C-alpha positions, 0 to 999 in steps of 0.5 A: 500499526498502519505503517507496519501494514503498509511496509509489509505489503510493500515488501511483498510487492518488492519480492514479487515484481516491483516493476510490474506493480509500478506499471499499474501504480494507481490500480494497486494503490486503490486495491490496497486501500479498499482491501485494508479498509475492509480488513480494519472495518468496525472501529474508528481506530481501525479505519484510522489505521487503514487510512494511515496504511493507505497513505504510507503504501502510496508513498512507498509505491511512489518511491518504488516507482522512482527506484524502479525507473518505470 
C-alpha cells in the first residue's frame, strides 16, 4: 500500500514537471512525508504504511533526479 501511494505520487510529479520538483527535492520529500503521515494517522499500520510510502517516494525522487539530470 505504501509503495503504491508513493508510486502514484511520483507519477503525478512526473506528469506535472519532474525537473521543477527535482530542484526542490528535499522540500517536496518533507512535504510528502508530512502529508502522508497526516492522511494515514490513527493506527500503527497506517503509520507504517506512511513510513514505507515516504521512503519509497524519496527513492523515486532520487532516481528521478538522476534521470532528469538536474
